C-alpha positions, 0 to 999 in steps of 0.5 A: 438485479443490478442497480442502475446509475441514477442522478437524483434531482435535488430533493432538498432545499438549501435550508434543510438541516441535519435534524430534518434529514434524520427525520426523513431517515426515521420515516424511511424505517431507520429504526427497523435496522438493528445495532442502535447505540445510545448516541443514535437514539438521542438524535431521534428525540423530538425530530421534526416530522417531514411531509409524506410527499418529501419522504416518498420523493426520497424513497423513489430516488433511493429505489431508483439508485440514487443516494439523496440522503448521502448527497444532502449530508455531504452538502450540510457537513462541510468538507473540513468537518467531514475530513476530521472523520475521513468521510469521503463518499464513493461515487456509484460508478466506483462502487459498482466497479469494485463490487463487479470484481468481487463477484468472481469469488464464491458468494459471501455469507456476509458483507462488511463495510468498515466505514459505511457512510450512507451504505452505498457499498452495502446497497450494491452488494445486497442485490448481488448477494441476496443471501448475504447478511450486511454489516455497516460500521461507522463512528458518525451517528448521523451517517449511521442513521442515514445508512439505516434509512437507506437499507430500510427503504430497500426492505433490507432491515431483516438482514442488515445491522449497522454498528456505531463503532470504531472498526478496530474494535469490531468483533465478528461471529465466526459462523459467517464464511466467507466474508466480503470486506468492501468499502472506502476506509476513512482517510485521516492523517497520523497527527489526528490519530489518538495515541491509544490507536497509534499504540494499538497499531504498533502492538498489532503490527509487531505481533504479525512481524510487520514493520510499523511507523507512527506516521501511518494514516487511518486507512492503514489501520483499517487494512491491518484490522481487516487482516486481524479479523478475516479468516482464510477464504475471506476476500475484499476490495478497498479504495484508498489514497495511493501514497502507501505504495511509495512512502516509507510508512506505507511499508506496513501495508506493502508487507501486509499485502504480500504476507497476510492479506493475499492482495491480488490486484492494485489499480490506480486511477489517475488524479486528473480523473478526480475519482472523488468529487472535490478531492484531487488525489490518486485513488488506489483500489486494492483487492485481496483474498486471504488464505491463498498466497499469491505468486504475482500481483496484478497492477493496473492504471486507468485514466478515469473511473469509467475505465474501471469497468474494462481494465487494460492488460495488467502488469504482473509482478512477482511477490518475491520481487515486491518484497524487495521493492520500496516503491510500487507505483512504478509498476502502474506506469505505462513505461513499465509495460513489458513486450510480449514474450519478455520479462523484466530483469528485476523478475530474475534478479535483485538489482542493487547499486554499489555502496557509496563510500562517502570519501573515495580518496580515503576508502579506496586504498592508496597502495602505500597504506599499510593495512591488514589484507582482511580489510582490503577488498578487490572492488570495481571502482571505475566503469572502464574496468567492466568495459575492459573485462568483456563478458567476464571479469577473470582477473582481480589484480588490476582492481583497486582495493576498498577498505571495509572495516568491521563495525566492532574493531575489537574483533581485530588482532592487536597487531592489525588493530594498531594498523587500523588505528593509525589509518583512522587517524589519517582518515579523520584528518581528511574529514572521513568521519564528518560527511553525510554518508559517514554520519548515517552509518552504524560506524563511520569507519565501516563502508559496508560493501555488498556481498559479491554479485554474480553479475556486474553492470555499469551504471550511468557511464554515458554509453550502453551498459556492460554486463559482466560475469564476476568470476573473481567475486569482486565487490562494487561501489556505486559506479555499478549495479550488482545483479543477484539471481532470485533463485540459484542459477548454474554458471552456464545459465548466468553466462547465457543471461549475461550474453543475452 
C-alpha cells in the first residue's frame, strides 16, 4: 500500500511545548517500540497528558500520510538548534522517490535509517516491505521518541526498533539479509565534529586504503560507517548536500563510491528547487548496491523534487574514468550530454594538460647551455609545432629541449652533477627557485614532465585543436594536452582515433 501525499492541517498551536509533544507521542504508543535509553525514559517523567481529541487528531493526520509531530518539532526547535545535530527533515515527495528506486532490488529483510528523525523513511518503507524489520537511529532523544510514536500509530511496534545512538557506534545482527540503508545523514561541518570522531574517520578510511581529510563533514562519516556495516547484497540511497562531488575532502566519498559502496547512480536536484524547506542547497541522492562492482555510474540532474519521480536519460560514466576525475558535478550538467552514437573522449583516454614549468626562460634550455643529455627532453613547447606536424609528429630535431632534473641530484655522475650545479646557479639568479610553481614542487629544480603521450592535442591556440600522433615520444608542457588511452590501443587504432 502506497502512502499518499497529505498536507496536514496545523494541529498544534503556537504555544505547544516539547513536553506536550512528547506526551502526544507517549499516548500514541511510543513506549511500545523497543530500544529505549535512560535519557529517553527521563523525558517521559511527569509529562502533561494531552486531551484525547488532540491525540486522535494527530493519529488521524499520521495515518493519512502526514507528519504533524515532526512538523511541530521543526517549529519548536529553531533551525540554529537543529543545525547543531544536522537535523533537516526530508520532504515526503523526496522520501517517496528514493524508496521507489529501492523497490527494484530484492525486498530487504531489514531497513536501517541512520538519522531517522521522525521516521519518515521508515514509515514509507514499512508499507513497501511488509516483512522487513525497521531500525531507526538518532542521537536526539526527543526525535527518537517522536519516531516511536509515529511507528506505533501505524501498529509497527512489533517489527520496529529505535536506538538512541551515534550511527558510527551501531552494531547490526548479521542474520538480516539483505539490508536497506536509506535516509538523510545529518549535515554537520567538520569544525563541529569531535576530535575522537575525526580520529575514527582517519583510522577507518586508512584501513580501507582510502584518502581522508579532517575537513570531511558528518555525512561523509555516515557513508563510511555504512560501508563498514554493510554486507554484499545490501543496498541503499542517501540524500546529502552535493559539495562532496567536487571539493578536495570529498575524494573520500568519491573513492568509497567506486571501490566499496558500489554506487549505481548520483542525482542532483537544482538548488533553486529548494528540496529542503528554508535551505538553499543542492541536494544529491546517491544510490548504491554493495558486492556488485559497477562498470558505470548513472548521473542525473533534475529541476525540482517533483521530477525525481520520472528521471531523464542518464549520463553514464565509466568508473575507470571517475577514478581519475577530481570533480563529478560536470557529469550532471546539460552541457555534458553526449549525442546518441557518440562517446566522450574521456571515456577512451585520460586527458592531461602538460606540465607548467614556472619559468620557461630557464627550463626550456638555451642551446648554448651545457647539460647532460639525460636531463634534456625533446618537448612540444609551442602549439605551432603540432599544427606544422600534421597528423603525425615524426621528427624531434626541431623541438626544443626542456630541462627536467631528478629530485635527488645525488643519482647523477660526478661530471654530470658539476654541470647541473653550474646550471642551477644561473637558474637561481633568474629567480627560478622563488616562483609559486617552484615552491609547490618536491624539489624546485625538478619540473616533473609527464610521460610521453601517444596523442598530443593543442590547447587554447585560438583555432580548432590539432590532434597529432606522437611517434617520437616527445614530452609536452602546458600548451598542449596529452591523451593516454585507458586501454592499450594498437598503433593502427591510435591513427584512426587521431584521424577521426
